[in-house]
N, C-alpha and C positions, 0 to 999 in steps of 0.2 A: 657847363656842368649838365644842363638840361637838354642838350641837343639830341640825345638818344632816348629821352623819356617822353611819354605821350600822356595827354589828358583825355580820358573818356568822359564825355559830357552828356547827361541824360536830362532832357527837358521837353515836355509835350507841347508847350507854347512855342509856335514857330517863330514869332517875333523875338521873344526872349532868347530862344536858341540861336538865332542868327546873330543877334547883337553880342551875345557872350562869346560865340565862336570868333567873331571879328576882333573882339577885345583881346582874346588869347593870341590870335595870329599877329596882331599889331605889336604885341610884346615879344614876338619871336618864339612863341610856344607852339608845339605841335598838338593839334586837337582833332578828335573824331567825335561827331555828334550823333545822338540817337534820340528817338522820340518815345521809346518805351524801354523798361528795364529788361524785358525778356531778350531783346536784341543784343544788349551790351554784354549779357552773361556769356555769350558765345566767344567773346574776345578775351575773357579772363582766365588765367591759369596761375598756378603758384610761381612766384618770381616775376610776375608781369612787370615790364619796365615802364611804369607810369603810375598815375593816380586816377581816382574816380571822383567826379563831381556830379551829384544827382539831386534833382528836386525830390522832396518827400512825397508830395501829392501827385501821383501819376495814374493813368488808366491801367487797369490790370494790376500787376505787381507794383506795390508802392515802394518808396525809398527805404522804409524800415525793413521790409522783407528783402529788398535787394542787399541792404547792409548785412543782414544775417547770412545770406548766400555768400557774399564776398568774404566775410570773416571765416566761413567754413573752407573757402578755397585758399585764402592767404590772409591770415590774421594781421600781418604786418603791412598790408597795402593800405595807404591813407585814403579814407573816404570822407569827402566834404559834402554835407547835406545842405540844401537850399530850402529854407522854410518860409511859409507865409506868415502874416501877422497873426499872432495868437497861438503859433505852434512852438513857442520857445520851450515850453515844458517838454514837449515831444522831442525836440532837438537835444535837450540836456539829457534825456533818457537815452537817446541814441548814442551820445558820447560815452555814457556808462557801458554801452554794449560794444564799444570799440571804434566809433566814428572819430576821425581826426579833428574835425572842426565843423562849424555850421555858419551859414550866412543868412541873414534875414532879408526878405524882400521888402521894399525895393532896395537894390544895392547898386553901388557905382561900379564902373568897369575897373577902376583902380583897386577897389576893395576886393573884387573877385580875383584879379590877377595876383594881388599881394598874398592872399591866402593860398592860392594855388602854387605860387612859387615857393612858399615855406614848406608846403607838403611835398613838392618835388625835391627840395633839398633833403628832407627827411628820407624820402624814398631812395634817392641817390646814395646816401650814407648806408641805409639798410642793405641795399644790393651789394655795395662795396664790401661791407662787413661779412655778408654771406659768402662772397667770393673768397675772402680771407679765411673764413671758417673752413670752407671746402679745401683750400690749400693746406691748412693745418692738418686736415684729415688724410692728406696724401703726401706725407713728408718724404716718400721715396723719390719724388720728382725734385730735381735740382732747383726748378723755378719756385718751389715752395720753401726752399732753404735760403737761397740767395734771391731775395725779393727785388722786383723792379722790372719796368718795361722799357727803360731808356736804352738806346742803342749800345752804349758802353757796357751796360750790365748784361745785355743779351750776348754781346761778344765775349764778355768775361766767362759767362756760363758755358758757351761753346768751347772756349779754349780749355777750361777745366775738364770738361768731358773728354776732349781730345787727348789731354795729358794724363788723365787719371791712371791709365794702365802702364804708363811709362815709368821707368825707375830713375830717370834723370832727376838730380837735385833741383829744387825750385826755390827761387828767392822771391818772396811776396813783398812788394814795395807799396807803402801807403801811409797816409797821415794817421795820427792817433784817432782811434774810434771808427775807422772805415770798415773794419771787419776782416782783418788779415787772418786771424785764427779760423774764422768761418770758412775762408777760402782754403786754408790748409786742411781743415777737416773734410771739406768737400772733395779735395784731391784724393784724400785717403778713402773715404766712404764709397766713392763711385769707381774705384779701381779694384784691381785683383787683390790688393792688400786689405780691403775693407773689413774682412772678417777677423783680422788680427788687431792688436792694440794700437791705439793712437796715444802717444805720450807727448805732453806739452810741458815746456819749461820756459820760464821768463828769465832771461839771462841777467836782467837788471835787478831781480828780486832775490838773488842768492849771493851771500858773501863768498868772496874768492876762496876762502879756506874750505868751504863746504861744497864748492862747485864740482870738484872732481868726484867726490863721493856721490853727489846727486846724479851726475851724468854717467860715470863709469861704475859706480858701486864700490863697496869695500869689503875686505875680509875681517874676521873677528880679530880684535887686538891690533888692527893696523894703525890706530891712533887712540889717544886717551878718550874714553867714552865709547869706543867702538866695540861693544859687548856682543854684538851679533852680526852676522853677514847681512849686507844690504845689496839688493839687486838694483842697479842703476837704471836710468831712463833708457839708455841704449839697449840694454839687455831686455828690459820690459817690453820694448817696442820691436823685438825680433819678429821679422815677418811682416811688420806693420810700418808705421810712420813716426818719426821723431820731429816735433816742431820746436824750433829754437826761436823764440820771440825776442825782439829787441837785441838781435845779434850784435848790433853796433856797440853795445855796452860790454861785451865780453873782453876781459883783460887780454893783453897781447900774449902773455905767457900761456894762457889757456887756449888762445887761438892756435898756437903752434901744436899743442897736444891734439886738438880737434882735427887739424889739418892732417896730422900723421894718421889718425884713425880713418879719415876719409880716404886717404891714399892707399893704406894697407888693408882696409876692410876687416880689421881686427883690433881688439882692445884688451886691456888688462884691468881687473878690479884693483883699487888702491890696496897695497899690501900683498899683492899676488904676482907671481911670475908666469902664471898660466895665460896664454893667449886665447881669447875667445873670438869666434867669428862675429862680424857685424853684418846683419842682414836686415837693415831697415832703410827706408827712404828718408832723406833729410829734406825738410822744408824749413826755410828760415824766414823770419819776418823782420822787417826794418822800416823805420820812417826816415832814415838818413840815406844820403847818397854815398854808398860804400866805396865806389870808385874814387870819389873826391876825397874821402877819408883816407883811402890807401895812398893817394898822392901826397897827403899831409902826414904820412907815416903814423896814422892813428888806427889803421886797420890793415891787416896783411893782404896784399894784393893777390898772392897765390891762393889764400883762403877765399877771397872774393870770387875768383874765377872758378873755384871748385863748387862753391855754393850757387853761383849765378849762372849755371848752365842754361837755365830758363828763368827769365824775369817776368813776373806777372804784376802789373800795376793795378791797384784797387783805386778807383776814382773817388775823390772827395765828394761829399754830398752836394756842394755848390755846383758841381759839374753834372749832376744828375737830378736836378730840381723836380723834374716831372715825376720822380719816384717818391717824393715826399708825402703826398696824400696816402698812397698805398702803405708806405712804411709806418706813418703815424697811426693810421687806423688799425694796422696789424698790431702795433705795440699797445695801443689803447685796448684792443680786444683781449690781448694776453693779460694786461693788467687787470681788466675787469673780471676775468676768470680767476686770476690768482687771488685777488683781494675781495672777491665776491661783491663786486660793485656793479651797478648798471652801466651799460656801455654809454659813454657820453656822446652828445650830439655836437658836432663841429660845424659851425656855420661857414658859409662861403667867405665871409670877411676874415674869420679866424684862420681859415686855410690859406687865404692870401697872405696873411701875416707870417704863417709858417713858411710859405714858398719864398718870401722875400728876405728871410734871415740869412746871415752869413754862415752859421753853423760851424764854428771853429772846432767843436768837438765831434763833428760829423754824426754818423748814425748813433753812436753811443749817447751823444747829447740829445738827439731827437727822441731816443727811447726814454731818457730821463724825464724830458718834458712831457711826453705822453703819459708816463706813469703818474707824475704829479698832477696832471690835468684830470686823469681818471679818478684819483683820490680826492679831488676837490681842493687841492692845495693852490691851484691857480684859477683865478676868476677869468683870466684871459690867457690864451696860449702863448702870448708874447711877453708875459710878465717876467719870465726867467731872464737872467742877465748873461752877457758875454763873459768869456773866461777872465777878462781883466776887470770884471765887476761893474762895468759901466752899462747901464740900461740902454737899449736901443730905442730911445724915445726922443732923440734930438730931432730938430727940424730937418737937418741934412739926411738923417737916416730915414725919416718918414717920407721925404721927397724922393729919395732913391728907391724906396719900397714901392711908391706909387708909380714912378717912372718905369721901374722894372715890370710891374704888373701890366702896364699899357703895352710895352714893347713885346712882352711874352704873348699877350693876347693877339696882337697883330701878326706875330710869327706863326702862332697856332692857326689863325684863320687863313694864312697864306701857305700853309704846309712848309714853313721854314724858308720860303723864298724872300730873302732880305730886301731885294729890290722892290718887290710888290709891297712889302711891309712898310718900307720907307715912303712909298707913295701914299699909302693909307694914313700914315702918321704925319705926312706933310713935311718931311725933313730930308735933306740930302743923304744919299747912301753912305757917304763917308762919315757924316755925323752919326748915323744909326750904327755903323760898325764900331765907331769909337765908344758909343754908349754901351753897346753889347759887350765889348771887351771889358769895360770898366765894371759892368754889372754882372759879369760872369755868365753871359748868355751865349749859346751857340746855336746856329741854324740847324745843326744836325739833331738837336733835341726835339725838333718839331716836325721833322720829315716823316 
């Protein structure tokens, strides 16, 4: 987490400065040392990727004056002040002015490193949230709508942009909660039909008797209770896009009617003999294998081939685990803004717990956990339970979580080269591949 963050350290005592720098370096932290406050100010700017550790008593500008300057540059930058004996009151006053923490001399190397690491974690989260805020302000970019930096998500974004202007029907395949409607809306918004209506309908949520009216519309008096004309989803989406979610639940009788509309590019309102043109792109969403269902005579194969001219697969969250920190922080930020709550701090341990979960509900489940965490309904991010109601607190689950974390770290350090990762972990390559397969890890995630 801290490999791109830097510690700026100000200390006029050469011996203390050297010892502290060595302590930071031995802990794997990047540090740059200065003997006076005036020199360090040249390296500070808004959004500086790091923290500042400074002695209070310095020649020239002292630590308190330096703190004031830093707060004016970037009030979110963590500043740790080092105090001498008798300066505690001064340090407490500095914290009221915005200092992150203080350390009293003499201090141990362990104490110095521990406080710095906590400040680095806070800085890492602050910078990540700032990036999310910036993304939210530029929603015209697809990477601000379909979040993630994993290879599978980057490829999905490219394919969406490539297909956005095409009129070919698209079948979006993905598990529950992966974001199929978000993909459908992106196909609509980034194409030439983006200025027209996007109509969505959940095929599982409408009774069969009302489905035709909902999709095709109806005329006055076409059935009991039909007291006025209704414009259906197809007509509403003229020039735009119609999204049919959970298409696998559509009754066979209605599948035949939809197929006819797709073939003839025209439709009739219920109770009317007038043929109306259909000019909308069809995007269908499903979590089922429609081809397999068609072989079992549970879905029309001719409709499948009409809908699935192009098939887009949305990956489950377990196949894009590197996106979890960004997604969680994005949802937490949104929840904080919605409910007027402070943005919660997520520790590295909590993030490891998030990364190791199976997430059967995918992104939708992650968003739910982020909202509950922001509202203070979870003392730990892993308190929520799996869909079958069993808490992930068993010994096997915790061992798998720890094992996955170690393997992921080794793959990250070796840029996804499994053979090198196996050497680092001291296990045969075959054993590592078996464990990766069991834990849902892929080398491609870390390249």
